[in-house]
SEGU-212566 format. One record per atom (N, C-alpha, C): x, y, z. Coordinates in steps of 0.05 Angstrom, whole numbers. Each point is the difference from the previous one (the first is absolute). Example, Ala and Ser with C-alpha at 12.3 -4.5 7.8 and 13.67 -1.06 7.14 Angstrom:
REM residues 2
NODE|264|-114|156
NODE|-18|24|0
NODE|18|24|0
NODE|-7|21|-14
NODE|16|24|1
NODE|-15|22|14
END
This chain:
REM residues 371
NODE|77|762|1004
NODE|-19|20|-31
NODE|16|-38|-20
NODE|25|-1|2
NODE|9|-21|-20
NODE|-12|-30|-1
NODE|-12|-3|18
NODE|-21|-26|-3
NODE|-20|18|-8
NODE|-9|15|2
NODE|-34|13|-11
NODE|16|-5|-34
NODE|11|14|2
NODE|17|5|-33
NODE|-4|-32|-13
NODE|13|-23|11
NODE|10|-20|-7
NODE|-37|-25|-14
NODE|-17|3|33
NODE|-17|-11|-2
NODE|-23|12|-21
NODE|4|27|-15
NODE|-9|10|-11
NODE|2|-9|-32
NODE|28|-5|-1
NODE|15|-15|-19
NODE|-10|-22|-13
NODE|3|-15|20
NODE|-9|-29|11
NODE|-36|2|-8
NODE|-13|18|-1
NODE|-30|-3|-3
NODE|-7|4|-23
NODE|17|9|-20
NODE|4|21|-21
NODE|7|-27|-19
NODE|17|4|-1
NODE|10|-32|-5
NODE|-32|-27|-12
NODE|-4|-8|35
NODE|-24|-12|-8
NODE|-14|0|-16
NODE|-12|27|1
NODE|-20|9|-12
NODE|6|4|-32
NODE|14|-2|-3
NODE|27|-3|-34
NODE|-15|-23|-17
NODE|5|-19|14
NODE|-3|-26|-2
NODE|-26|-8|5
NODE|-26|15|14
NODE|-21|-15|12
NODE|-11|-14|-29
NODE|-29|-17|21
NODE|-15|-20|-25
NODE|-9|31|-14
NODE|-7|-6|-40
NODE|-14|17|-6
NODE|-32|7|13
NODE|-12|23|-1
NODE|-30|-4|9
NODE|-17|-12|-20
NODE|-2|-5|-24
NODE|-2|-6|-16
NODE|-5|-34|0
NODE|27|-18|16
NODE|14|-25|12
NODE|-18|-17|13
NODE|12|-29|0
NODE|-8|-3|36
NODE|32|-15|-4
NODE|15|4|22
NODE|26|-8|4
NODE|-3|-15|19
NODE|17|-28|-12
NODE|2|-30|35
NODE|32|11|3
NODE|16|7|17
NODE|30|3|9
NODE|7|-31|11
NODE|-13|-17|4
NODE|11|-30|5
NODE|3|-12|-34
NODE|-14|5|-15
NODE|4|-17|-16
NODE|10|12|-27
NODE|2|30|2
NODE|13|30|-22
NODE|-13|-3|-23
NODE|-30|-5|6
NODE|-21|6|-15
NODE|-18|24|-5
NODE|-1|-1|-26
NODE|-18|33|-1
NODE|-13|-6|-19
NODE|-26|1|-5
NODE|-22|1|4
NODE|-23|19|-17
NODE|4|9|-31
NODE|-10|22|-20
NODE|-16|0|-7
NODE|-26|-25|4
NODE|-21|-15|-23
NODE|-10|17|-3
NODE|-16|9|-26
NODE|-33|1|2
NODE|7|31|20
NODE|20|17|-3
NODE|-6|38|13
NODE|1|16|-22
NODE|-4|-5|-25
NODE|-13|18|-24
NODE|31|29|9
NODE|24|-14|-7
NODE|24|4|-1
NODE|5|14|-22
NODE|15|13|-12
NODE|5|15|-20
NODE|23|-4|-5
NODE|16|8|24
NODE|32|-8|-2
NODE|9|-15|29
NODE|27|-6|-16
NODE|18|-20|29
NODE|-14|10|31
NODE|1|-6|21
NODE|4|17|30
NODE|26|6|-9
NODE|5|23|22
NODE|29|7|10
NODE|-3|-21|34
NODE|27|17|6
NODE|-2|-10|27
NODE|2|-19|8
NODE|8|-18|-24
NODE|-4|-38|14
NODE|26|-8|20
NODE|3|-10|10
NODE|18|-10|22
NODE|20|-16|-21
NODE|27|2|-4
NODE|24|-14|-9
NODE|-3|-28|4
NODE|1|-13|24
NODE|2|-27|5
NODE|-36|-12|-17
NODE|-11|13|-6
NODE|-28|-13|-13
NODE|11|-14|-15
NODE|-11|-25|-7
NODE|-2|-36|-18
NODE|-22|-4|-20
NODE|-19|11|9
NODE|-32|-17|-8
NODE|-3|25|-15
NODE|-2|13|-30
NODE|-24|23|0
NODE|-20|-9|-15
NODE|-31|8|6
NODE|-18|-9|-23
NODE|-14|30|-1
NODE|-6|-2|-21
NODE|-10|31|-20
NODE|-9|-7|-16
NODE|-25|-29|1
NODE|-17|-7|-25
NODE|-26|14|10
NODE|-19|3|-23
NODE|-26|15|0
NODE|6|28|8
NODE|14|14|-19
NODE|-8|30|6
NODE|0|9|-25
NODE|12|31|-5
NODE|4|10|-28
NODE|24|17|4
NODE|25|-14|0
NODE|27|7|-12
NODE|-11|1|-17
NODE|15|16|-25
NODE|3|11|-33
NODE|29|-5|-8
NODE|21|0|26
NODE|25|-4|-7
NODE|21|2|29
NODE|18|-13|-17
NODE|31|-1|23
NODE|16|17|-6
NODE|9|21|7
NODE|18|16|-2
NODE|34|-8|3
NODE|25|7|0
NODE|25|-6|7
NODE|7|-3|34
NODE|14|-28|-3
NODE|-6|-8|23
NODE|-21|13|19
NODE|-20|-9|-8
NODE|-20|-1|12
NODE|-5|-14|31
NODE|18|-20|13
NODE|-6|-19|19
NODE|30|0|13
NODE|12|30|1
NODE|23|0|13
NODE|0|-5|26
NODE|-25|0|8
NODE|6|3|31
NODE|0|-18|17
NODE|-2|-27|-11
NODE|-2|-29|13
NODE|15|-10|-27
NODE|30|1|0
NODE|19|-30|-11
NODE|-2|-14|6
NODE|-22|-9|23
NODE|5|-28|3
NODE|-24|-9|-1
NODE|-30|1|-12
NODE|-14|-10|-16
NODE|3|-16|-8
NODE|-14|-29|7
NODE|-5|-30|-18
NODE|-27|-8|-24
NODE|-19|11|22
NODE|-22|4|-14
NODE|-19|19|-15
NODE|1|15|-21
NODE|-10|6|-8
NODE|-21|-5|-22
NODE|-29|27|7
NODE|-16|-12|-20
NODE|-11|18|-3
NODE|-4|8|-29
NODE|-17|26|-14
NODE|-19|-8|-11
NODE|-12|-26|-7
NODE|-25|-7|-13
NODE|-28|3|6
NODE|-10|8|-24
NODE|-20|10|-8
NODE|-8|33|21
NODE|14|10|-23
NODE|13|39|8
NODE|-10|6|-37
NODE|-2|17|-7
NODE|9|14|-17
NODE|31|9|-16
NODE|16|-13|12
NODE|29|5|-20
NODE|-8|4|-34
NODE|13|14|-5
NODE|19|4|-25
NODE|19|-1|-8
NODE|12|13|21
NODE|31|16|-11
NODE|14|-7|32
NODE|27|-15|-15
NODE|6|-16|24
NODE|51|10|-10
NODE|-6|20|22
NODE|29|9|-2
NODE|24|-17|-5
NODE|16|-1|-17
NODE|25|-24|-2
NODE|17|0|21
NODE|-2|16|25
NODE|13|1|22
NODE|-29|2|19
NODE|-15|-3|-3
NODE|-14|-1|35
NODE|0|-24|2
NODE|7|-16|2
NODE|21|-31|17
NODE|24|2|4
NODE|12|31|0
NODE|29|4|8
NODE|4|-9|32
NODE|17|-18|9
NODE|0|-10|29
NODE|-17|-17|17
NODE|-9|-17|-16
NODE|-16|-19|19
NODE|15|-30|-14
NODE|32|-4|21
NODE|7|-12|-17
NODE|-8|-26|14
NODE|-14|-10|32
NODE|-14|-12|-3
NODE|-29|-7|-3
NODE|-4|5|-21
NODE|-32|-2|-14
NODE|-3|-32|-3
NODE|-14|-18|6
NODE|-19|-21|-10
NODE|-17|-2|-7
NODE|-20|24|10
NODE|-25|-10|-30
NODE|-7|28|-5
NODE|-14|-5|-19
NODE|-7|29|-18
NODE|-17|-8|-7
NODE|-27|19|2
NODE|-28|1|-23
NODE|-6|21|-5
NODE|-1|-6|-27
NODE|-23|34|-14
NODE|-16|-15|-21
NODE|-12|-22|20
NODE|-28|-2|-23
NODE|-21|24|-1
NODE|-16|-9|-27
NODE|-36|11|6
NODE|21|29|9
NODE|11|3|-34
NODE|10|40|0
NODE|-8|3|-27
NODE|14|20|-4
NODE|-5|16|-35
NODE|28|-12|-10
NODE|27|-15|4
NODE|31|6|-8
NODE|-17|-17|-21
NODE|32|22|-25
NODE|-9|-6|-34
NODE|33|-21|-5
NODE|20|13|10
NODE|31|0|7
NODE|5|7|28
NODE|24|-20|-6
NODE|24|0|37
NODE|15|0|-10
NODE|25|20|13
NODE|31|9|-20
NODE|17|-26|22
NODE|12|-1|-24
NODE|29|-19|5
NODE|9|-1|27
NODE|2|43|9
NODE|18|3|26
NODE|-19|-8|26
NODE|-28|-4|-2
NODE|-19|-1|22
NODE|18|-23|17
NODE|10|-23|-7
NODE|-9|-21|22
NODE|43|-5|3
NODE|9|19|-11
NODE|31|-1|-13
NODE|11|-3|31
NODE|-7|8|31
NODE|17|-4|25
NODE|1|-20|10
NODE|-28|-12|1
NODE|-23|-16|8
NODE|16|-39|-18
NODE|14|-5|31
NODE|12|-32|-10
NODE|-22|-15|17
NODE|-24|8|17
NODE|-6|-24|19
NODE|-13|-10|1
NODE|-16|14|-23
NODE|-37|-7|-14
NODE|-1|-18|3
NODE|-19|-15|7
NODE|-6|-28|-9
NODE|-36|-4|-5
NODE|-14|31|0
NODE|-28|-6|-17
NODE|-6|23|-5
NODE|-6|10|-28
NODE|-11|19|-15
NODE|-20|-15|-23
NODE|-8|23|18
NODE|-52|-3|-18
NODE|-1|20|-8
NODE|2|1|-26
NODE|-5|12|-29
NODE|-36|0|-11
NODE|-1|-8|11
NODE|-29|-10|-9
NODE|-18|16|-1
NODE|-21|1|-33
NODE|-20|17|6
NODE|9|31|5
NODE|17|10|-27
NODE|-1|22|-9
NODE|12|3|-28
NODE|10|20|-13
NODE|-10|-4|-39
NODE|41|-1|1
NODE|6|-22|5
NODE|30|0|-9
NODE|3|-11|-29
NODE|21|10|-20
NODE|1|-12|-24
NODE|33|-17|-6
NODE|-7|6|23
NODE|36|-21|3
NODE|22|-1|23
NODE|11|-7|1
NODE|22|6|30
NODE|31|6|-14
NODE|14|24|15
NODE|27|-14|-18
NODE|19|-13|1
NODE|12|-10|-4
NODE|24|-15|-8
NODE|15|-2|23
NODE|10|30|9
NODE|30|-1|8
NODE|-12|0|35
NODE|-35|7|3
NODE|-10|-9|26
NODE|10|-25|16
NODE|-5|-23|-19
NODE|10|-28|15
NODE|26|-6|23
NODE|19|18|-7
NODE|35|2|17
NODE|-12|0|16
NODE|-21|12|20
NODE|-16|10|25
NODE|-21|-19|9
NODE|-4|-20|-26
NODE|-25|-23|16
NODE|20|-15|1
NODE|24|-13|-2
NODE|8|-22|15
NODE|-6|-17|25
NODE|-18|9|11
NODE|-1|-9|29
NODE|-24|-7|-13
NODE|-21|2|-12
NODE|-32|10|1
NODE|-5|-35|-5
NODE|-18|-2|20
NODE|-16|-17|3
NODE|-27|-2|-13
NODE|-19|21|-2
NODE|-23|-8|-8
NODE|-2|29|-15
NODE|-15|3|-27
NODE|-3|14|-10
NODE|-31|3|-20
NODE|-18|24|12
NODE|-19|15|-16
NODE|4|9|-28
NODE|-16|-11|-5
NODE|4|18|-36
NODE|-36|4|-8
NODE|-19|-18|6
NODE|-21|-3|-8
NODE|-17|29|-3
NODE|-18|-12|-22
NODE|-17|23|-10
NODE|16|29|-1
NODE|5|0|-20
NODE|20|27|-2
NODE|-6|3|-31
NODE|15|12|-21
NODE|10|-9|-26
NODE|26|-3|-20
NODE|-2|-28|18
NODE|26|-6|-18
NODE|-13|-22|-22
NODE|26|9|-20
NODE|-14|-20|-14
NODE|27|-14|-10
NODE|18|-1|5
NODE|36|-17|2
NODE|9|11|22
NODE|23|-11|15
NODE|20|3|16
NODE|21|-19|-10
NODE|20|20|8
NODE|34|-11|4
NODE|10|-15|3
NODE|7|-23|-13
NODE|2|-26|8
NODE|34|9|15
NODE|20|17|-1
NODE|5|7|10
NODE|12|6|37
NODE|-27|11|-5
NODE|-4|15|23
NODE|-9|-28|25
NODE|-7|-22|-13
NODE|-30|-19|20
NODE|36|-10|7
NODE|12|-12|-18
NODE|16|-13|2
NODE|34|2|16
NODE|-15|32|21
NODE|28|-1|21
NODE|-12|-3|24
NODE|-36|3|0
NODE|-11|-11|25
NODE|16|-28|10
NODE|9|-15|8
NODE|4|-26|1
NODE|-18|-6|30
NODE|-5|28|17
NODE|-9|-28|22
NODE|-23|13|-2
NODE|-21|-2|-18
NODE|-35|3|-12
NODE|-5|-17|2
NODE|-21|8|18
NODE|-8|-38|12
NODE|-35|3|-6
NODE|-12|24|-11
NODE|-36|1|-7
NODE|3|31|-13
NODE|-15|3|-24
NODE|2|28|-15
NODE|-27|-11|-15
NODE|-20|20|6
NODE|-25|10|-27
NODE|4|11|-13
NODE|-14|-5|-23
NODE|5|8|-15
NODE|-30|3|-27
NODE|-14|-8|19
NODE|-37|7|-26
NODE|-7|17|4
NODE|-23|6|-19
NODE|-14|22|2
NODE|21|12|-21
NODE|5|-4|-11
NODE|37|22|-23
NODE|-12|-13|-23
NODE|-6|34|-24
NODE|0|-12|-22
NODE|20|-18|-15
NODE|10|-12|3
NODE|20|-17|-8
NODE|-9|0|-35
NODE|38|2|-7
NODE|-4|-1|-33
NODE|10|-24|-11
NODE|-12|-22|-6
NODE|13|-27|-12
NODE|17|5|-18
NODE|18|10|-1
NODE|19|-9|-28
NODE|31|12|11
NODE|12|-7|-34
NODE|26|11|4
NODE|19|3|29
NODE|-14|10|9
NODE|12|27|27
NODE|-3|-21|18
NODE|-20|-11|4
NODE|-8|-12|28
NODE|14|-32|-2
NODE|11|-11|-5
NODE|10|-31|-17
NODE|17|-5|31
NODE|20|29|9
NODE|27|0|25
NODE|-21|-1|21
NODE|-25|6|-1
NODE|-21|-5|33
NODE|2|-24|7
NODE|-11|-5|-37
NODE|-15|-38|6
NODE|27|-18|15
NODE|16|-1|-18
NODE|37|-12|0
NODE|1|3|35
NODE|6|26|17
NODE|-4|6|23
NODE|-16|-13|19
NODE|-29|3|-8
NODE|-22|-19|16
NODE|5|-29|1
NODE|13|-7|-16
NODE|-2|-36|-7
NODE|26|-2|12
NODE|10|21|14
NODE|29|-19|20
NODE|4|19|19
NODE|-23|19|8
NODE|-5|15|27
NODE|-27|-27|17
NODE|-6|-13|-18
NODE|-17|-18|15
NODE|5|-21|13
NODE|24|-16|-38
NODE|16|-13|6
NODE|13|-11|30
NODE|0|32|13
NODE|31|-3|17
NODE|-25|7|31
NODE|-33|-1|-7
NODE|-17|4|27
NODE|-7|18|5
NODE|1|29|-19
NODE|-13|19|-2
NODE|-24|5|2
NODE|-21|8|9
NODE|-26|1|-2
NODE|-10|36|-14
NODE|-18|-12|-25
NODE|-7|25|-7
NODE|-37|0|-19
NODE|-9|16|9
NODE|-30|9|-12
NODE|-15|-14|-31
NODE|3|12|-10
NODE|-5|-11|-38
NODE|12|33|1
NODE|8|-8|-24
NODE|5|23|-34
NODE|-22|-11|-24
NODE|-7|11|-5
NODE|-31|8|-11
NODE|0|12|-31
NODE|3|-9|-18
NODE|2|19|-23
NODE|-25|19|-5
NODE|7|22|-4
NODE|-25|15|-10
NODE|9|0|-29
NODE|27|4|-15
NODE|11|16|-29
NODE|17|-28|-9
NODE|-1|-18|-23
NODE|-20|8|-25
NODE|-36|-10|5
NODE|-14|14|-17
NODE|-25|-6|7
NODE|-6|-42|1
NODE|8|-6|-7
NODE|-6|-35|1
NODE|18|-8|12
NODE|19|10|24
NODE|8|-12|18
NODE|-7|12|30
NODE|-29|13|0
NODE|-7|20|24
NODE|-10|-20|20
NODE|-10|-2|18
NODE|7|-12|29
NODE|20|-29|-2
NODE|13|0|-17
NODE|10|-14|-9
NODE|31|-7|27
NODE|-1|-13|15
NODE|30|-13|31
NODE|24|6|-24
NODE|29|22|2
NODE|14|-3|-8
NODE|18|-28|3
NODE|-3|-13|18
NODE|10|-27|-3
NODE|-4|-18|-9
NODE|-32|7|-11
NODE|-4|-22|-25
NODE|-1|9|-17
NODE|9|15|-19
NODE|7|14|-20
NODE|29|-10|-13
NODE|-7|-34|-21
NODE|24|-4|-16
NODE|13|14|-6
NODE|25|-23|-2
NODE|28|20|-10
NODE|-2|7|-22
NODE|-27|-30|-10
NODE|-4|8|-37
NODE|4|19|-6
NODE|-20|30|14
NODE|-8|27|-16
NODE|12|12|7
NODE|27|-6|7
NODE|31|19|2
NODE|15|-7|-19
NODE|-17|-10|-12
NODE|27|-9|-16
NODE|9|23|-23
NODE|-32|19|0
NODE|6|23|-33
NODE|18|10|22
NODE|10|8|20
NODE|16|10|15
NODE|26|-1|-16
NODE|17|-27|-24
NODE|27|-5|-2
NODE|-6|27|-32
NODE|-19|0|-13
NODE|3|20|-22
NODE|4|24|8
NODE|-5|23|20
NODE|16|20|2
NODE|27|3|20
NODE|-2|-25|20
NODE|18|2|13
NODE|12|-16|24
NODE|25|4|12
NODE|9|-37|2
NODE|-2|6|42
NODE|-18|23|-1
NODE|-11|-9|25
NODE|-12|-15|20
NODE|-13|-22|-19
NODE|-19|-17|14
NODE|22|-29|-2
NODE|20|2|-17
NODE|22|-24|-4
NODE|15|3|24
NODE|16|17|0
NODE|8|7|36
NODE|-4|-2|17
NODE|-32|15|5
NODE|-13|-3|22
NODE|-3|-37|6
NODE|-10|-14|-20
NODE|-4|-29|7
NODE|36|-5|5
NODE|17|-3|-16
NODE|17|-1|14
NODE|18|-13|28
NODE|-4|32|4
NODE|3|16|24
NODE|-19|-17|30
NODE|-22|-6|-8
NODE|-16|-16|13
NODE|-3|-22|10
NODE|13|-22|-28
NODE|2|-20|0
NODE|29|-10|19
NODE|22|30|4
NODE|19|-12|6
NODE|2|4|38
NODE|-23|19|2
NODE|-1|3|27
NODE|-16|-24|10
NODE|-18|-16|-16
NODE|-18|-25|13
NODE|23|-19|-1
NODE|20|-7|-14
NODE|7|-15|4
NODE|28|2|19
NODE|0|21|12
NODE|22|12|15
NODE|-24|-11|31
NODE|-25|9|1
NODE|-16|0|24
NODE|-7|-32|0
NODE|4|-13|-25
NODE|-7|-41|2
NODE|34|-10|16
NODE|10|13|-13
NODE|24|-20|10
NODE|12|13|42
NODE|-14|30|4
NODE|1|1|16
NODE|-16|-5|27
NODE|-14|-11|-12
NODE|-27|-20|13
NODE|-2|-33|5
NODE|17|-4|-16
NODE|-6|-33|-17
NODE|-11|-10|-7
NODE|-23|22|-14
NODE|-26|-20|-1
NODE|-19|-3|16
NODE|-7|3|39
NODE|-5|4|10
NODE|-17|17|4
NODE|-10|13|-16
NODE|-15|20|3
NODE|-27|6|-27
NODE|-26|-12|18
NODE|-12|10|-25
NODE|-28|17|17
NODE|-12|5|-21
NODE|-18|20|5
NODE|-29|-6|-13
NODE|-12|-15|14
NODE|-27|-12|-16
NODE|-16|31|-7
NODE|0|20|8
NODE|-22|27|6
NODE|16|21|-19
NODE|6|-9|-19
NODE|14|21|-14
NODE|-17|19|-9
NODE|-21|-11|-9
NODE|-8|20|-27
NODE|-28|7|24
NODE|-1|-13|25
NODE|-29|9|16
NODE|11|22|31
NODE|24|12|-5
NODE|0|15|23
NODE|-9|17|7
NODE|-7|9|23
NODE|-14|23|11
NODE|14|9|27
NODE|-4|30|13
NODE|8|9|11
NODE|-7|-3|21
NODE|4|-9|25
NODE|-21|-9|23
NODE|-6|19|18
NODE|26|21|-6
NODE|-10|27|21
NODE|11|26|-17
NODE|-25|13|2
NODE|1|33|-17
NODE|27|6|17
NODE|24|18|-26
NODE|22|10|6
NODE|-7|15|25
NODE|-26|22|-7
NODE|2|23|31
NODE|-15|-1|26
NODE|7|-24|-1
NODE|-2|-10|32
NODE|18|-7|13
NODE|6|3|24
NODE|8|15|22
NODE|17|27|-5
NODE|-24|18|3
NODE|14|32|-11
NODE|-19|7|23
NODE|-4|-8|16
NODE|-24|6|19
NODE|-31|0|-11
NODE|-11|-11|-18
NODE|-20|4|-7
NODE|-22|23|-3
NODE|19|15|-21
NODE|-25|23|-9
NODE|-22|-11|-18
NODE|-6|8|-6
NODE|-37|7|-9
NODE|20|-7|-39
NODE|23|22|-8
NODE|-4|-16|-24
NODE|19|-24|-12
NODE|-7|-26|7
NODE|15|-23|-2
NODE|22|0|-7
NODE|23|-7|-24
NODE|18|-2|-14
NODE|14|20|2
NODE|24|4|-3
NODE|12|29|-7
NODE|12|-4|-28
NODE|9|23|-4
NODE|13|3|-29
NODE|17|25|-11
NODE|20|-8|-9
NODE|18|24|-9
NODE|3|5|-26
NODE|5|25|-4
NODE|-2|9|-31
NODE|28|-8|-19
NODE|3|2|-30
NODE|18|-14|-7
NODE|2|13|-28
NODE|27|-3|-11
NODE|2|23|-29
NODE|10|-33|-11
NODE|-6|8|-36
NODE|-4|-11|-24
NODE|26|-16|0
NODE|12|-29|7
NODE|13|-20|-5
NODE|32|21|-11
NODE|16|-10|3
NODE|18|10|-20
NODE|23|-21|0
NODE|11|-24|-27
NODE|11|-18|7
NODE|32|17|5
NODE|3|-27|16
NODE|33|5|16
NODE|24|-11|-26
NODE|14|12|-5
NODE|26|-22|-5
NODE|5|-28|22
NODE|-5|-13|-25
NODE|12|-44|17
NODE|8|-2|-19
NODE|36|-3|17
NODE|13|-5|-26
NODE|5|-35|13
NODE|-21|-22|9
NODE|5|-21|1
NODE|-10|-17|-19
NODE|-24|25|-18
NODE|-18|-10|-17
NODE|18|9|-18
NODE|7|9|-5
NODE|29|6|-30
NODE|15|-14|6
NODE|3|-18|7
NODE|26|-27|7
NODE|-10|-16|-15
NODE|-30|1|14
NODE|-21|-36|-16
NODE|-10|19|-31
NODE|0|17|-9
NODE|-14|12|-27
NODE|26|-2|-10
NODE|28|0|4
NODE|28|1|-13
NODE|2|-26|-10
NODE|-9|-22|25
NODE|4|-26|-1
NODE|-23|-22|-16
NODE|-16|15|10
NODE|-35|-7|-16
NODE|20|6|-40
NODE|-1|20|-4
NODE|8|4|-33
NODE|19|-15|-7
NODE|23|-9|20
NODE|29|-13|-10
NODE|-15|-30|-12
NODE|-7|-17|17
NODE|-10|-21|3
NODE|-32|0|-23
NODE|-7|19|-1
NODE|-25|-6|-28
NODE|28|-3|-22
NODE|15|22|-3
NODE|13|3|-25
NODE|17|-22|-1
NODE|12|-27|18
NODE|5|-19|-4
NODE|-20|-27|-5
NODE|-10|6|16
NODE|-35|-18|-8
NODE|0|4|-39
NODE|-3|25|-3
NODE|-9|5|-41
NODE|25|-3|-16
NODE|35|-1|19
NODE|22|1|-12
NODE|-7|-39|-7
NODE|-12|-13|19
NODE|7|-37|1
NODE|-34|-1|-25
NODE|-18|6|13
NODE|-8|-8|-31
NODE|-2|14|-23
NODE|15|23|6
NODE|13|16|-32
NODE|22|-35|-21
NODE|11|-3|26
NODE|15|-15|-16
NODE|-2|-26|-4
NODE|-34|-7|14
NODE|-16|-34|-5
NODE|-2|-1|-29
NODE|-17|25|5
NODE|-14|1|-34
NODE|19|8|-19
NODE|14|11|8
NODE|20|-8|-25
NODE|16|-31|-7
NODE|5|-17|24
NODE|21|-14|-7
NODE|-30|-21|-6
NODE|-22|5|3
NODE|-21|-23|-21
NODE|-8|24|-32
NODE|13|9|-4
NODE|-2|25|-17
NODE|27|-26|-21
NODE|17|11|8
NODE|20|-15|-18
NODE|-5|-34|3
NODE|-6|-13|27
NODE|-13|-28|-20
NODE|-3|-11|-14
NODE|-34|23|7
NODE|-23|-7|-25
NODE|20|22|-29
NODE|17|6|-7
NODE|17|3|-20
NODE|12|-27|-9
NODE|11|-2|12
NODE|26|-23|4
NODE|-28|-28|-9
NODE|-14|-10|10
NODE|-16|-9|-11
NODE|-11|-5|-17
NODE|-7|22|-2
NODE|-13|1|-29
NODE|15|8|-28
NODE|31|6|1
NODE|14|1|-15
NODE|6|-34|-7
NODE|2|-8|18
NODE|3|-40|9
NODE|-14|-7|-19
NODE|-22|-1|0
NODE|-19|-13|2
NODE|-14|-1|-28
NODE|19|35|-18
NODE|-7|15|-37
NODE|25|-16|3
NODE|16|-4|4
NODE|28|-22|-15
NODE|-2|-27|-8
NODE|-22|-7|26
NODE|0|-28|2
NODE|-24|-7|-27
NODE|-14|15|2
NODE|-32|-10|-15
NODE|13|0|-34
NODE|29|22|-8
NODE|14|8|-24
NODE|11|-21|-11
NODE|14|-15|21
NODE|11|-20|6
NODE|-10|-20|-21
NODE|-29|-11|30
NODE|-8|-19|-13
NODE|-21|2|-20
NODE|-10|18|-17
NODE|-11|6|-26
NODE|25|0|-24
NODE|23|-4|9
NODE|26|7|-23
NODE|2|-34|5
NODE|0|-18|12
NODE|3|-22|2
NODE|-20|-9|-9
NODE|-25|-4|2
NODE|-31|-4|-18
NODE|6|4|-20
NODE|14|16|-14
NODE|7|16|-31
NODE|18|-15|-5
NODE|16|-21|4
NODE|21|-15|0
NODE|-9|-23|-9
NODE|-25|-9|21
NODE|0|-27|2
NODE|-22|-4|-25
NODE|-10|21|-4
NODE|-25|-3|-25
NODE|17|5|-31
NODE|19|13|14
NODE|26|11|-38
NODE|14|-38|4
NODE|7|-9|14
NODE|7|-31|6
NODE|-16|-17|-13
NODE|-24|8|7
NODE|-31|-27|7
NODE|8|3|-44
NODE|-1|30|-7
NODE|-9|-6|-24
NODE|23|-4|-27
NODE|28|-5|11
NODE|16|-10|-11
NODE|-1|-37|-1
NODE|-1|-3|24
NODE|-8|-34|-6
NODE|-21|-11|-12
NODE|-24|13|6
NODE|-32|-7|-18
NODE|10|3|-28
NODE|10|29|-10
NODE|16|-6|-36
NODE|26|-20|-3
NODE|7|-16|23
NODE|14|-10|-10
NODE|-15|-32|2
NODE|-6|-8|12
NODE|-21|-27|4
NODE|-19|-3|-31
NODE|-13|23|-4
NODE|-11|6|-25
NODE|14|-14|-29
NODE|29|10|6
NODE|20|-4|-23
NODE|6|-33|-4
NODE|3|-18|28
NODE|13|-23|3
NODE|-17|-21|-21
NODE|-28|3|4
NODE|-8|-17|-4
NODE|-11|2|-30
NODE|9|22|-20
NODE|-6|8|-19
NODE|30|-10|-21
NODE|16|-6|13
NODE|26|-2|-8
NODE|8|-35|-1
NODE|-17|-11|18
NODE|-1|-25|0
NODE|-20|-13|-23
NODE|-22|18|-4
NODE|-15|-15|-22
NODE|12|4|-27
NODE|17|24|-11
NODE|11|7|-16
NODE|25|-27|-7
NODE|10|-6|23
NODE|27|-29|1
NODE|-12|-18|-6
END
């Protein structure tokens, strides 16, 4: 009797983790393929050893809290080409080994900063082909190991530079087909791109959509002179430029001048960010994002203070030089005026002496004639 109960229990346990009827499973590779099955929700009873889950080309509309708690060991998760509009901040909770995530070709408008918080191993993140307006700056702490980031075909008008600077392992990024507004808010992205390309990074293109006179212009080819107007309203350009020059100096010091990238302005991404997710019909992938929030950056503050001090010293030196020139000019003018007065006085004395001698000469012949 006990043997029968044990067998029944084991059979129930095996059935509880059987392959969902909507999917096909490979127990050897631990891959679950649920592509194009018309699913409206995440399938249940997934085996806990699942390492790859493909859910693209379905009709999933949202991801609830701990939606993947049954598969904590999953490494690849592809949700591209669905109808996802909302994602719970805790939807990916427990997926500490996740390496590739694709949410491309969905309808996401924002991304909660807590979504990727528990994940530290993410290397590929595809957020392309959504309706994202921005990325929360705090999300950068979860992307320190990211090597590929897809943000193409969204509604980004700017991108927080502090977020990008955290991505020290980034190898390629796609930014094309976004309505970039090339104004003072985008100078940080321009400077970051130059440093990123100098280090060998790969980017497709950033074409300006606004203002109208810059429409279609590559941000990398926009001259810095056009950003000088930013100085009339803020010091962001100055501080960003100082930070950029310092980074460039450090990079040149580390590379000893041996690295030169001739194709900085003509770089393309050789492989779509979405490749390697099992070949779903949606192509690349993308996650939602929120409006970026500027983070506190004490290093830039120190640079700003140093810049103000240096500017004050330079202005003080210029003022002293101008004051010295003015004193010299006044002294020179006073000396010349005194010289002219003395010269005129000497001329008058000489003229008076000449008149006296002339009168004396006139009297002498007259006296001789009388004698």
